[in-house]
N, C-alpha and C positions, 0 to 999 in steps of 0.2 A: 678362546682361540685353539688351545691345545685339545679341548674336548671335540671341537669341530674337525680337526685333523685326525684325531683318533677314530672318530665316527666314519670319516671318509675312507681311511685305510682299512677299517674293519669291514665296511660294506664292499670295498674293492676286493679284499681278500676272499670274501664269500661269493663273489661273482664267478670265480674261475675254479674249476676242479683241480685237485693236486696234480694230476697227470698233465693238465693243460699248462699249469704254472711251471712245471718242470720242463715241458717242451719249449715254452717261451724262453726259459732261462738258457737252454741250449741254443735256440735260434739267435738270441741276442749276443751270446758268447761268440758264435760264429760270425755274426755281423761285426762285432768289435774287432775280431782278429782279421777279418777281411779288410776293414777300414785301415787298420795299421799297416797291413801288407800293401794296400793301394798307396798309402802315404810313402812307403819305402820305394815303391815303383816310381812315383812322381819325383821323389828326391833323386833316384838313380838317373832319371831322364835329365834333371837339372844339372847334375854333376858331370855326366858324360855326354851331354848334348846329343841325345838319341832321337831328336825330332824327325830325322830322316827315316827312322825305322818305325814310325808310328803306325803306318799302314800294315807293316808286317806284324807288329804287336797286336793290332786290332784283329787281324785274320787269325792269329794264334789264339787270342782270347775267345773269339767266337767258336773256334774249333774245340777249345777246352770246355766251353759252356755246353756245346752240343753233346760232347762226350759225357759230361756230368749228368745232363738230363736224360741221356739214353742208357745210363748205368744205374739200374735200380739198387736201392739199399737192401742188401741181404744180411746185414749184421756183421759180415766178415770183411767187407771192402770199404769200411769207413775211412781208413787211412788213405786209400787210393782216392776216394771221392773228396776227402778234405784237401788232398794235394791238388786235385783238379780245381777246386774252389779257390784255393790260394793262388794258383797259377793264373786263373781268370782275373782275380783281384789285382795281382801284380801287373798284368797286361793293361788292365783298366787304369791303373795309376800311371803307367807309362804314357797312356793316351792323354792324360791330363797335364803332363809335364810342360808342353808348349803353351797351353793356356795359362798355367801358373807362372811360367817364366815371363809371359807377356804382361800379366797383372803386376808382377813384382817390378818390372821395368817402369810401370806407371807409378805405383806406390805399394811398397811391401805390406802396408797395413790392410790392403784389400783382402789378402789371403786370411789374415787373422779374423777380420770382420766377417768374412764369408763362412769361416769355420764355426765361429760362435753362433751366427745366424742360422746356419744349417742345423747345428745341434739343437738350438732352441726350437726351430720349426718342427724338426723331426720328433723331438720329445713331446711337444704340445699336441701334435696330431696323433701320435702313438697313444698318449694318455686318453685323448678324446675317443679313440677307437676302442681302447681297452675298457673304458668305463661306460661305453654306450650300451644300450639294450642289445640283446643278442640278435645279430643279423641286420641291425639297423643300416649299416653302411654297405652291405652286400648288394643292395639294389643299385649302387653306383656303377657296378661293373659294366653294364651295357653302355651307359652314358660315357664313361671314361674311355672305353675302347673306341667309341664313335669319334670322340674328340681327338684321340690319339691318331686315328686314321686321317682325320682332317689336317692335323698338324704335320704329319708326314707328307701329305699331299702339298701343303703350303711350302714346306722346305724344298721339295723338288721343284715346285713352280718358281720359287724365288731364285733358284739357280740360274734360270733364264731371264727373270725380270730384274733381279738385283734391287728390289724395292726395300727401302729402309723401314717403311711402315709395316710391310709383311714380316720383316725380321723382328721388329719389336713385338708384333702380335704373337709370333712364334715363341718369342722369349718369355713374355709374361703369361701367356696362356699355358705354355709348357710348364712354368713354375707352379701355377695353380693346379695343373693336371697331376704333377708329381705329388703335391700335397694330398690330392684326392686319392691317389694310389696308395699312400701311406695308410689312410683310413681304411680303404678297401682291402689291401693286402694283409693288414694286421688281423682284421676280422676273418678273412678267408683262411689264414693260417690256423686260427683258433678252431674254426669249424672243421677244417681238414683233420686236425688232431683229434677232435671229438668223434670223427668218423673213422679213426684208426690209422690215418696217415701221419706217421711220426718222423718223416724225413726232414729233420731240422736243418741239414746241410743245404738241401735244395730250397727249403722255405726261406732260408736266410738270403738267398740270391735275390729274391723279389725285393726285399727291404734294402739290400745293398744297392741295387739298381735305382730304387727310389731316392736313396740318400745321395748317391752320386749325381743323379739328375738335378736335384735341388742345389747341390753345391756348385755344379758347373754353371747353372743359370745365374746364381747369385754372384759368382765371380765376374761374369760378363756384364751383368747389370751394374755392379759396383764400379767396374772399370770404366764403363760408359759415363757414370755419374761423376767420377773423379776427373776424367778427361774434359768433361764439359766445364767443370768448376775451375780447372786450371787453364 
């Protein structure tokens, strides 16, 4: 068994160039920091009951994200861009506060289960992407964007229809879509690095959005399951 694992890690280590491995280290470090700050944002919302300000937080978050994407990395502005990333992460956490509060009111264990499940899903799909043949999952891009457009259309349509069936389709298909984006975005980041794009701050945003999307949907799904059981 030990030999099998040694062989696996040796093969995996040989698949990525040193500069790519260093870039991914920076990307995942930013992702971890963003996740922690988002958690602080969600906790802040729970403590101070800022749900009424969620729309404002969302607008500010979008503004910070637009500013980040429109501010190229020149090597001298990384502190500014990191601040924009963490500001966006904090606002994203604030936006999750109401959902987390609702889930806790049903059963606090929902949040713990969702966190563990999110970490497990994200890790598994990340490993699947990192160990796959070069470019294997990049072909998912067009399909994922098509389904994302369909889901956005369904969500707007359901505002007027109020269909539970459409909501469930949006929920489960959205979860599958986010898992697909983890596969796609991870390989896309690797290829961008190989072609000279080393903007690890902006690259971490893609994975952060994927991670947040998985967690949000899992919380809703688990809350529904617990409510049905009780």
